Structures are given as structure tokens and as C-alpha cells.
C-alpha positions as CSV (number, residue, x, y, z in Angstrom):
1,M,78.2,-24.8,-36.0
2,T,81.4,-23.0,-35.0
3,R,84.3,-24.6,-33.2
4,R,83.7,-22.3,-30.2
5,R,80.1,-23.4,-30.0
6,R,81.1,-27.1,-30.1
7,I,83.6,-26.6,-27.3
8,F,81.0,-25.1,-25.1
9,E,78.3,-27.6,-25.9
10,D,80.7,-30.3,-24.9
11,Q,81.0,-28.9,-21.4
12,S,78.5,-28.5,-18.6
13,Y,77.9,-24.8,-18.7
14,V,74.7,-23.0,-18.0
15,H,73.3,-22.2,-21.5
16,F,71.4,-18.9,-22.0
17,V,69.1,-19.8,-24.9
18,T,66.8,-17.7,-27.0
19,F,64.5,-18.7,-29.8
20,S,61.5,-17.1,-31.5
21,C,58.1,-17.8,-32.9
22,Y,58.1,-18.0,-36.7
23,K,58.2,-14.4,-38.1
24,R,58.0,-13.1,-34.5
25,R,54.3,-13.8,-34.4
26,H,52.7,-13.4,-31.0
27,L,51.8,-17.1,-30.6
28,L,52.7,-17.1,-26.9
29,A,50.3,-14.3,-26.0
30,H,47.6,-16.8,-24.8
31,E,47.6,-18.5,-21.4
32,S,46.8,-22.0,-22.7
33,I,49.7,-21.9,-25.2
34,C,52.1,-20.7,-22.4
35,K,50.9,-23.6,-20.3
36,I,51.6,-26.0,-23.1
37,I,55.1,-24.6,-23.7
38,L,56.0,-24.8,-19.9
39,G,54.4,-28.3,-19.6
40,N,56.6,-29.5,-22.5
41,L,59.7,-27.8,-21.0
42,D,59.0,-29.6,-17.7
43,R,58.7,-33.0,-19.4
44,Q,62.0,-32.4,-21.3
45,L,63.8,-31.3,-18.1
46,N,62.7,-34.6,-16.4
47,R,63.6,-36.7,-19.5
48,F,67.1,-35.2,-19.8
49,A,67.7,-34.8,-16.0
50,A,68.4,-31.1,-16.8
51,A,68.1,-28.0,-14.7
52,C,66.2,-24.9,-15.5
53,H,67.7,-21.8,-13.8
54,G,65.3,-19.3,-15.2
55,F,63.0,-18.5,-18.1
56,V,60.6,-16.0,-19.6
57,L,58.0,-16.6,-22.3
58,M,57.4,-13.4,-24.1
59,P,54.6,-13.2,-26.7
60,D,56.9,-13.8,-29.6
61,H,60.1,-15.4,-28.1
62,V,61.6,-17.5,-25.3
63,H,64.6,-17.0,-23.0
64,V,65.7,-20.0,-20.9
65,L,68.8,-20.8,-18.8
66,L,69.5,-24.5,-18.9
67,Q,72.1,-26.8,-17.5
68,F,72.7,-30.5,-18.3
69,Q,74.4,-33.2,-16.3
70,E,76.0,-34.6,-19.5
71,P,77.5,-32.3,-22.1
72,G,76.3,-32.3,-25.7
73,Q,72.5,-32.5,-24.9
74,L,71.4,-28.9,-25.7
75,A,70.6,-29.3,-29.4
76,S,68.6,-32.6,-28.8
77,F,66.8,-31.1,-25.8
78,L,65.7,-28.0,-27.8
79,Q,64.7,-29.9,-30.8
80,Q,62.5,-32.2,-28.8
81,W,61.1,-29.4,-26.7
82,K,60.3,-27.2,-29.6
83,Q,58.8,-30.1,-31.6
84,Q,56.6,-31.4,-28.9
85,A,55.5,-27.9,-27.7
86,S,54.6,-26.8,-31.3
87,F,52.6,-30.0,-32.0
88,H,50.5,-29.6,-28.9
89,A,50.2,-25.8,-29.3
90,R,49.1,-26.1,-32.9
91,K,46.4,-28.6,-31.8
92,A,45.1,-26.2,-29.1
93,I,45.1,-23.3,-31.5
94,T,43.2,-25.2,-34.1
95,E,40.7,-26.6,-31.7
96,S,39.9,-23.6,-29.5
97,L,41.8,-20.4,-30.5
98,P,40.5,-19.2,-33.9
99,E,42.1,-15.7,-33.5
100,L,45.5,-17.4,-33.2
101,S,44.7,-19.9,-35.9
102,R,44.4,-17.0,-38.4
103,A,47.9,-15.8,-37.5
104,L,49.4,-19.2,-38.1
105,A,49.2,-20.2,-41.7
106,T,48.8,-23.9,-42.4
107,G,52.3,-24.5,-43.9
108,D,54.2,-22.2,-41.6
109,P,56.3,-23.6,-38.7
110,F,55.5,-22.6,-35.2
111,W,59.1,-21.7,-34.3
112,Q,61.7,-19.9,-36.2
113,P,64.4,-22.5,-37.1
114,G,67.4,-22.6,-34.8
115,Y,68.3,-20.9,-31.6
116,Y,70.8,-18.6,-30.0
117,D,73.0,-20.1,-27.3
118,F,75.2,-18.1,-25.0
119,P,77.3,-20.3,-22.7
120,I,77.6,-18.8,-19.2
121,E,81.0,-19.2,-17.5
122,S,80.6,-17.0,-14.4
123,K,78.2,-16.2,-11.6
124,E,78.2,-12.5,-12.7
125,K,77.2,-13.4,-16.3
126,Y,74.6,-15.8,-14.9
127,L,73.0,-13.0,-12.8
128,E,73.2,-10.6,-15.8
129,K,71.3,-13.0,-18.1
130,L,68.8,-14.0,-15.5
131,D,68.0,-10.3,-14.8
132,Y,67.9,-9.6,-18.5
133,S,65.3,-12.4,-18.9
134,H,63.2,-11.3,-15.9
135,Q,63.2,-7.6,-16.9
136,N,62.1,-8.4,-20.5
137,P,58.4,-8.1,-19.8
138,V,59.0,-4.9,-17.8
139,R,60.9,-3.4,-20.7
140,A,58.2,-4.5,-23.1
141,G,55.6,-2.7,-21.0
142,L,53.7,-5.9,-20.2
143,V,54.0,-5.4,-16.4
144,K,55.5,-2.9,-14.0
145,H,57.4,-5.4,-11.9
146,A,59.1,-8.6,-13.1
147,A,57.4,-10.8,-10.5
148,A,54.0,-9.7,-11.7
149,Y,54.6,-11.5,-15.1
150,R,53.1,-15.0,-14.9
151,W,55.3,-16.6,-17.6
152,S,58.6,-16.0,-15.9
153,S,60.8,-17.5,-13.2
154,A,60.9,-14.1,-11.6
155,R,57.8,-15.2,-9.7
156,W,59.8,-18.0,-8.2
157,Y,63.0,-15.9,-7.4
158,E,61.1,-13.0,-5.9
159,L,58.0,-14.5,-4.4
160,R,58.8,-18.3,-4.2
161,K,55.7,-18.9,-6.3
162,F,55.7,-22.0,-8.5
163,A,56.5,-20.8,-12.0
164,G,55.3,-23.8,-14.0
165,V,58.6,-25.7,-13.9
166,T,61.0,-26.5,-11.2
167,I,63.7,-23.8,-10.9
168,T,67.2,-24.7,-9.8
169,P,68.6,-21.6,-8.1
170,I,72.1,-20.2,-8.4
171,D,73.2,-21.5,-5.0
172,T,73.4,-25.0,-6.6
173,L,75.8,-23.9,-9.4
174,S,79.3,-25.1,-9.0
């Protein structure tokens, strides 16, 4: 971990985080798996008293904007979220999704190791990263409008529809 990353992790920034499924497999292309990932995100948010400012679950990767009350929690949060989510997702895949089971070899991890963290220091950068996340399904050709994509906080921002986890809007940022 670089010195710059340690400095940011030790402060209460909004973190724009990206991580991928192992070998960019489309393991998040099924509704039941997305529900598991969001359910585990919600549990971790409550456990860490963290805020989710936005997210998108793409078929092969995740973008999320997170903020913690205490600095230095990001790595632990992500480790626990990814670990719990992959455990429950693997179980669901094994029990009821044989088409995904074939794509996930027995010894392969669910997630690619690690994550990319971009600390956000301004409202402008926050809006840029939030829009980037929300437009991801549109750019990928999955939907025509961001709010039409079920696995994104764009539904909450544009339509005020529950997105699977509680969203803390930008107005609450200091």
C-alpha cells in the first residue's frame, strides 16, 4: 500500500471503490446473486455504521461510493463484504444456478483479489464518480436510461425507489 493510500484511508473521505469478479466472469448477471451481494452490503453498512452514497453492480464488477465514521475501516469492510457475499453467492450458484456453476470452477475465487480505491475530496469529483457509476449500464448497452437498471442507486437518485440498500445522498456530505 502506498503512502498516499494510507493517508487517505486514515481520513473520512468518500471512497469510490471498484472490484471485479475473478477473471471478469459474469457472475453478477443473475438476480438472485445481485440480491445476495446487496444484502451483504447492507449488513456490512449497518455493522460498520458506514454510508453508501451510490453503487452499481455490473455483470462482472462493482462500483460503490462508501464513507465511514471512523477512518481506516475500508479494507476491513471490503474484506468482510466480499468474503460473506461470495460465500452466500457460491452456495446459491451451487444449489440452484447450474449455468453459473459451470462458469465458476471449484478452486477459483469468486472475486478478483484486491480493489481499486479512489478517495473523493470534492463535491465535483463525487458527482463525477456517481454519474460514472450510474451511466455504466447505459454505456454497456444493458439499458437506455440509468434509472432503468435495477442494480444501481440511480433508481434511488432519479425515482426515489429503494435500491436494495439505504442511500445517503450528497446533501449529507460535509
